[in-house]
N, C-alpha and C positions, 0 to 999 in steps of 0.2 A: 713467626711461631707465637701462638697464643699461650701466655704463660698463667696459669691458674693458681692463684697463691690463697692460702688460709686469710678470713677476713683480719686476723688479729697478728698475721706474720711481720717481723720487724727487719726480717731479712729478705734479700732478694737472691735469685740464683748465681748471680755473679758474686755477690757478698759472700754467699757459702762456698762458692769454689775459693774465693780467696783465703777464707777461713782453713779449709780443708789444705791449701797449699801452703801455709805457713809454717815456718821451719819448727822442729820439734822442740827448739830450745825456748821459743817464746811462748811465755806461759799462757795459760786461758784467762787469768785476769787481765794482761796486757791487751789482750785481744777483745775482751771485753771493754775495756775501756775505750779502746780505737774504733771500734763498730758501734759502740752504744747500747749494747746488750747484755744481757746477763752472762754469769759465768756458765751455768746450765745451759744456755742456748749454744755456747760456743762448745762446750763438750760434745752436747749432742751432734753437732755437723761435724766435728772433728771425727766422731766415730762412725759416721755415715759414709758410704760409697757414692751417692747420688744427691743431688741438690734439689730435688723435687719433693713437694709435701708428700708425707705418706697420710695413709688413710687413718681417720679418726674412728671409724667404725670399730666396735669390740671384735676381738677374735673369738671369743667365747659369749653367745648370749647370757647375759644373766638372768636367773630366776630364783625365786625364793621357795618353789615348790620341790619336794621331794620326788624322787622316781615314783614311790606309791600314790601320792597325792596327786602327780600329774595323771596316773593312770584313773583315779576315782574320776578327777575333773573330765578327762577325754570320756569317759564313759558315760556321766551324766549329760554331756553334750549329745551322745548317740543316742541315748536313751529318751531324755527329755526334750530333745531339740531347743535346749534354752539358747537365748541371744547371748551375747557377750557380756552386757550389764546384768541381765538376771542371774548368769552363771556367775558372776563376780561376787555378787552378792552371797551365794551359797558357798562358795569356795572360801569368802572371807570369814562366813561366820562358823563355818564347821570343818576347814580344814587348815586356814593359814591366814590369821588377819593381816599380815603384812604384803601379801600379794599385790602386785600391782595392774592396772587394766591392762597396759602395754605388755606386760610380762605373762599373763594369762593369754592374750592375744598370741603372742609367739608360741606359747606351749601349744595351742591349739592348730596352728599352721603346721608346725614340726610335724604333731600327729595325721595330718591331713585333714583334719575336721574343722578348719578355719572358714568355711563357706557353709551356712545352713543348706543351702539350696543342693548342694552335692549330697546331702544325708538323706533327701527325700526319696523314697523308692521309685523305680522305674515304672511309668503307667502300664508297661506291657508284662510288670513281674506279678504273677499269681501269688497270693497271699500264704504263709505258711501255716497259719492255724485260722479257724472260723472265728468271724468276731462274734462278741456279745451280742444278744438280741437286743432290740431296742428296750430300754427299761426307763418307768419315771423314777424319780427321788423316792426312796422308802424301801427299795432292796439292798438289804445291807449285810457284807460279810464281816464274820466275826471270827477271832482267833485269838491266842494265847502265846506268846512269846517269854521265852526265859531269860531273864537278866542276869548279867554277871554280879557276882557278889561283892560289895565293896568292903574296904578296909574297916569300916565302921559298924559294918552289918553282921547280926549273928548267922544269918542263912540268906539264901538268894529271895530275890522277889520276882514277879512275874506282871508282865505287860498286856493287858487286855487292850486288842485294838479292833476298832470297826472301822468299815470303809463304806461308803454308799456306792453302789455299781454305776449309778448315772451321773452324779456329781464328781465322783472322787473324793468327797468330803470326808475327812478323817477325824475319830475322836477316840481319844486313849486314855486310860488311866493304869496306874501301878497298884498291884494287890500283894499284900504279904504271901497270900495262898492261892493256890489254883484248886479252888473247891467250888461245890453247887452255889454255897452261901456267897462267894466272891463274885460268881457269875451273874448271881440275881443282883448283887448290888451295883455291879457295872451296867448292868442293863437298865436298872433303875435311872442311873445317873445319864445314861444315853438318851434315854426316852426323854429327858428333862434338856440335854443339851441339844438335840436336834431340832433343826427350824422346820422339818418336815414330819410327816405323820410317817411312822415306823408300820410298815405292810408287811416284809418279809426279814426273816433273819436265816442265813444261811451258816452253819458251824460243822464242825468237824464232829467226830464220834466220841469225843473225851468224855471222861465220867462228869466233870462240872458242867457240860452240857445235857447230856443225854444217858439213859439207861439201856441203850439200844443193845450194847455190846455185853452186859452184863446182867442179862437174865435169860431164861431159859429158852425163851421164844426168838430172842435175837431179834425182836422188834421194838420199838420205842413204845413204852406203855401208856406216856401221856401223863404219868403220875409224877415225872421227875420234878422237882423244885422249879428248874429253869421254865420246862414245859408250860408247869402251872401260872407261872409268872406271864410268859408268852400269852397264853389264854386271857389272861386277866387283863393284859394291855391291848388286845384284837390282834395280835403278831402272828404270823403263820410261819412256826418254826419247820425250818428245813435241815435237813442231812446231808453231808457229802458221802458219796458210795466209800465203804471201808477201804484204806489203803490205796486212794487217789487223792492224795493231797492238791492235785492239778485242779481239782473242780472248785477248790477254794484260792485259784492262784492269785487273785487279785489282792486278797490281803496278804498273801505269802510274799508278793513280790515289794508290798509296802515294808513287810518285816526284813526284807532284805536290804531295804536302803536303812532301817534303822540300824542293823546289824554295822553297815559301812560306817555310820555315824559313830556308833562305838568303838569300831577299830581304830578310829583315828583319832581318838581322844584319850587322855588320861584321867582319870577321874579321882577327887581328894574323897568324896564322901559319897552316900546314897543320895543325899539332898541335891549334889552336885549333878550326878548322874540323871536324877528327875528334872532338873530345870534345863538339861541339855536337850533332854527329848521333847519338853514342853515348848520350847525354842524351835526346833526342828518341825513339830507338828503344826505350830502357828506360820511358819514360814512356808510350808509344804501347802496349806489353806488357802494363804493370802497372797503368796507372790511366786508359786512356780507353775508357771503355764503347761499344760498336760497336752500333748501330741491327740490323745482320746477325745480332749474337749475342744479340738480345734485351736489349739494354744492360748485356751483360756485357762485362768487359775479355778481351783474348786469353787473359791468365793463369788467368783465371777458366773461359773455355770450355776450356783444356787440362784444368783438374782435373777438371771434369765429364765429358768425354770418359775421362780415366784413370779415373775412380770406375766408369764404365759400360762401358768395354770396355779393361782392363787388358793385354789381348792384343796391343793397336797400339801397346804404348810399350816403350821400351828402356831406360827411366830414371825416377826419381821426378820428378814436376813440382814446383819448389820456388821461392819468390819471390827474385827476385834483389836484393839490397843496392843501395838508392839509389847513385846516383852523387856524389862530391865534385865542387863547381865548378871 
């Protein structure tokens, strides 16, 4: 019979049998001296009914992720189809900085999403929705999200969000008010930050963007402050159909990701919240591959478009440096 012993074992099955057969009046210290092992080793084998090495695999796999954090990590895996290393960056940055690569891998395997190929849709399956038409950079969705009020704030603030349909590039700013003046300031900042020429903006019918629902004609007059700035910048301002937020679903989905980040953090101040959002947007643009972009990041998509159609861009696309914590 072939005996498999642990590589650091100090006893053989025969010695272990002698330890177990020793009379009760013989102390563990005496046996330790006799067999040249430690007292804990003697106690261990006296308390066992077998002389074979036991498994050294943990009975319970350890993980530093809470059930809620595991659920978010699994959903990110399913939605973004992130590789293990990319997902590890996101989880460490926004969920738990202590999680290990092996622990995250075990988590994904437990939930049945360990293999990315298994998450790809079947070629025979019909899509559940119509894909967006082919658009070039410059068609931008814009929306506003309420932010939770922090302990050091007198009132809540608002997150203005813009996302380009073709490249998924995102630009955000936090504003103290949800007004036409705030929307104009955001658009001014967006036009300076975007590396491409803004062609079309799609917004909802909020009063900060339009007067469509706030006049007798129920039509946009074109005299709203935001419309006037769009005209000055040569941008076509389009509006979603009232009570159809799914029309602006691309930016709504990104807002959902922001909501997940906010739900998994505890912020000490408004500045703390703003830095976290800024870090996430940087990570999203620079490091998170998108399924809709053939697993490219928004930054990589921008560079590809600039190489193929430089006339759409007004500045060179460059990597933004990482942000300090």
